[in-house]
C-alpha distance (Angstrom), angle and dihedral (degrees) to the residues before:
residue distance angle dihedral
M1 . . .
A2 3.61 . .
T3 3.72 118.0 .
A4 3.85 118.7 -139.1
K5 3.70 112.9 -125.5
K6 3.72 116.2 -121.4
A7 3.74 119.1 -122.5
P8 3.69 111.5 -115.6
A9 3.88 114.2 -99.1
K10 3.82 108.4 -98.6
K11 3.69 114.2 -125.6
A12 3.98 115.9 -117.3
A13 3.63 111.0 -91.0
A14 3.84 108.9 -102.1
T15 3.77 108.8 -107.9
K16 3.76 111.8 -114.9
T17 3.69 115.2 -122.8
A18 3.79 114.3 -124.8
A19 3.67 111.3 -105.8
P20 3.88 112.6 -124.1
A21 3.74 109.9 -91.9
A22 3.73 112.2 -105.9
K23 3.60 112.6 -111.9
K24 3.82 114.8 -114.3
A25 3.69 121.2 -132.0
P26 3.87 111.8 -112.9
A27 3.79 112.5 -93.1
A28 3.68 116.1 -104.7
K29 3.86 113.7 -100.6
R30 3.78 110.6 -96.5
T31 3.74 113.8 -119.2
P32 3.80 114.3 -142.5
N33 3.73 121.2 -114.8
A34 3.83 109.5 -95.4
A35 3.75 90.4 -134.3
F36 3.79 92.2 64.1
M37 3.92 91.8 47.5
K38 3.82 96.1 50.8
A39 3.78 108.7 110.6
L40 3.83 112.1 -122.5
T41 3.74 129.6 -163.4
P42 3.74 115.5 -123.4
S43 3.85 123.3 -134.4
A44 3.79 119.3 -108.8
A45 3.81 90.1 -98.7
L46 3.78 94.1 51.1
A47 3.78 91.0 42.5
A48 3.85 88.7 62.4
V49 3.80 86.8 63.7
I50 3.80 106.0 36.5
G51 3.75 105.9 16.5
D52 3.73 131.3 -99.6
K53 3.81 101.6 -89.8
P54 3.83 115.7 113.4
L55 3.84 107.1 -104.2
P56 3.78 137.0 179.0
R57 3.82 115.9 -97.8
T58 3.79 92.1 -109.3
E59 3.83 91.6 53.9
V60 3.77 91.9 48.7
T61 3.82 91.0 55.6
K62 3.79 90.0 48.4
K63 3.74 92.8 51.9
V64 3.81 93.5 46.9
W65 3.78 88.5 52.8
E66 3.79 91.8 49.0
Y67 3.83 87.2 53.8
I68 3.82 92.2 48.7
K69 3.84 92.7 48.3
K70 3.88 92.7 44.5
H71 3.80 92.1 52.5
N72 3.85 94.7 38.4
L73 3.79 93.0 -124.5
Q74 3.80 98.0 150.9
D75 3.77 113.6 110.9
A76 3.82 109.4 -104.1
A77 3.80 94.0 -144.6
N78 3.77 97.6 44.9
K79 3.83 114.6 21.8
R80 3.87 91.2 -162.9
N81 3.81 90.3 72.2
I82 3.75 126.2 76.9
N83 3.76 121.8 -150.8
A84 3.82 108.7 -142.5
D85 3.83 118.9 -131.7
A86 3.90 120.4 -160.9
K87 3.91 93.6 -75.9
L88 3.76 94.5 47.3
K89 3.74 96.4 40.7
V90 3.83 87.5 66.9
I91 3.82 89.3 57.0
F92 3.81 98.6 37.7
K93 3.82 96.8 37.2
K94 3.80 90.0 -147.8
D95 3.87 139.6 63.8
Q96 3.75 99.0 -107.9
V97 3.79 136.0 23.2
S98 3.79 135.4 175.9
M99 3.81 116.4 -113.0
F100 3.84 88.8 -113.9
E101 3.79 92.9 53.3
M102 3.74 89.5 46.6
T103 3.76 95.0 67.1
K104 3.83 90.6 53.1
L105 3.75 91.7 49.9
I106 3.79 91.5 48.6
S107 3.78 91.3 51.0
D108 3.75 88.4 59.6
Q109 3.81 89.3 59.7
L110 3.77 94.0 55.7
S111 3.77 128.5 85.8
């Protein structure tokens, strides 16, 4: 009987060392959209809440949120809703609005 020769055992493939990750160049600084930075004049109703100085749209939203937090106007059950007081009711034209609807209603008060 002829015996079959065994193939020599293969050595385990040497594990490759991970090449050091190439360092990425720092991302270029984002420039804000000019439409957001343009100072807009609030209407008389909105000026009663945020002041009468022309402000960019982003600052107007921040100031309205400061007013809402200061006067505790967020709905306790659903924090996404804002309960309007006398000043905000003139702007919103209803007793309660969602925070997403609020930005649209505020935009109508800017020129």
